[in-house]
Steps between C-alpha positions, in 0.01 A plus 500: 500500500281396207418865431872587488571219254194596293591871489864413414395279216264766369768767527733282289227458245448875486867564436439412141243782491716744700552837348689809609349796330699803398365827640328591170363148454344537844352843411353356175349205697357723770345731231357190328349399834333841544713650779457880511771705338500753789613223742716306254835601659373392839396159364834464326679587818290257704572210259868583489523506878279194559610259232772664291256475207505117515173312443610181686600624842361318806626645831645314783247467785408823669502530881138372506568209271339650197675546162491762219462406139584639158572838349303694760593266791144428591454337843329169548350580837209697356530519124584160333445136572793261553282210388410401144166671539477875444392687813548778748427866412646490152347158414827367356758242590834640606662308216284699251693807621844371396449464127607720211132582436450770768129548441388331822784651701412846363131462586592391852750786548238747389251354754761530781580852390128593496470387859827611651693715255870459449541463875405134462857442375806542716715523194315817397476646848874449567644546153269729305293732721658841516793392284589560134290266286632310198535690171266354240528784254672286241226238508279566202122526540 
């Protein structure tokens, strides 16, 4: 119960930092974070399916009780710590993944991708794989 109250309070605090990126803003941010151009449309699709390009999204509990955080909807079971101390495989707190500065979320997403590819995300598997990817041709380099 304390965890629910704590997470709710932190989520409310994060609302002041919440941001919904336009598609081209997202592309610019991903380029700034060093995401490869040849996979850019996949990353944009993933983010659109997972979080609707919002930095502050925290999912409802999954079937196993875990939650997903931020732009990339990174799961707390393996990747981020729900305590105030950074931890798990990405060595971050989950709340560090729901800010407008997507540096830590991007580094964690790249680590997840390096290990599991896009198949780590159901949003990509169900909404992007084998389907038309978003048009980013108007987003300047």
